DOVOKE-240809 format. One line per field, with one value per residue (C-alpha): residue in one letter; x, y, z. Coordinates in Angstrom, 3 decimals. Layout:
DOVOKE-240809
rest = (A,...)
east = (X,...)
north = (Y,...)
up = (Z,...)
//
This chain:
DOVOKE-240809
rest = (M,S,Y,Q,Y,S,L,A,H,L,T,A,L,D,L,A,P,P,E,L,T,Y,T,A,A,R,A,G,Y,D,F,V,S,I,R,P,I,Y,M,G,L,P,N,E,P,N,Y,D,L,A,N,K,K,E,M,F,R,D,T,R,K,A,L,Q,E,T,G,L,G,L,L,D,I,E,L,A,K,I,S,D,G,T,D,P,K,K,I)
east = (-14.997,-11.354,-11.046,-8.804,-6.718,-5.352,-2.597,-3.695,-1.400,-1.576,0.056,3.134,3.479,6.756,6.296,5.608,2.805,5.120,7.148,4.086,2.614,5.641,5.682,2.213,2.638,5.479,3.357,0.997,-1.855,-4.363,-5.081,-3.360,-4.586,-2.885,-3.245,-1.771,-4.052,-1.548,-3.012,-0.141,-0.478,3.102,5.528,3.137,5.079,3.927,2.730,0.517,0.335,-1.558,1.593,4.641,4.180,7.534,6.309,2.584,4.214,6.002,3.027,0.926,3.903,4.376,0.668,0.684,4.102,2.688,-1.142,-2.225,-5.387,-5.765,-8.665,-9.328,-7.845,-7.419,-8.233,-9.732,-10.353,-13.337,-13.379,-14.724,-13.152,-12.711,-13.128,-14.236,-12.866,-9.316,-9.322)
north = (-38.029,-36.212,-32.709,-30.136,-27.455,-24.167,-21.581,-18.403,-15.377,-13.941,-17.043,-16.579,-12.874,-12.709,-15.059,-13.764,-15.433,-17.965,-19.199,-19.493,-22.017,-23.813,-23.760,-24.803,-27.610,-29.121,-28.703,-30.665,-28.117,-28.112,-24.886,-21.229,-17.744,-14.896,-11.291,-9.287,-6.161,-3.496,-1.431,0.788,0.048,0.269,-2.827,-4.205,-6.010,-5.349,-8.276,-6.331,-8.741,-6.166,-3.851,-6.921,-9.003,-11.041,-12.210,-12.926,-15.241,-16.617,-17.584,-18.875,-20.896,-22.329,-22.632,-24.824,-26.614,-27.764,-28.338,-26.043,-24.343,-20.735,-20.789,-17.080,-13.482,-12.025,-8.071,-5.206,-2.089,0.191,3.383,6.741,7.837,4.737,3.752,0.061,0.102,0.850,-2.620)
up = (6.318,5.938,7.090,5.082,6.488,5.117,6.174,7.062,6.289,9.663,11.151,9.330,7.633,7.477,4.728,1.417,-0.420,-2.494,0.594,2.636,0.167,-0.162,3.684,4.065,1.598,3.541,6.483,4.857,4.693,1.681,0.940,1.438,2.560,1.453,2.230,-1.048,-0.553,1.169,3.606,4.525,8.697,10.627,10.245,7.518,4.762,1.096,-0.745,-3.265,-5.876,-8.131,-8.498,-7.818,-10.967,-10.383,-6.783,-8.634,-10.683,-8.267,-6.160,-8.846,-9.504,-6.010,-6.027,-9.393,-8.105,-5.205,-6.189,-3.107,-3.496,-2.645,-0.233,0.389,-0.266,3.208,4.196,2.490,4.748,4.345,5.740,5.396,1.881,0.911,-3.217,-3.462,-6.984,-6.062,-3.599)
//
């Protein structure tokens, strides 16, 4: 049985999704998990792929070039007043 590994974005949150993907590939990971939902928290980097089209394209390109899979999308904050349709 072989194991597969994913690099979680919180491990290296200072890396934008494309750079995280290339880094994960160089380190031998099979998957990457990204955090593209911007929550507006203090010191949080903004990797909002829904509104940063170039970063979205670069992330997709990095996934294609490296052959890594996208395991999951991290983080959705649900609280009073949150409209789930906006997430």
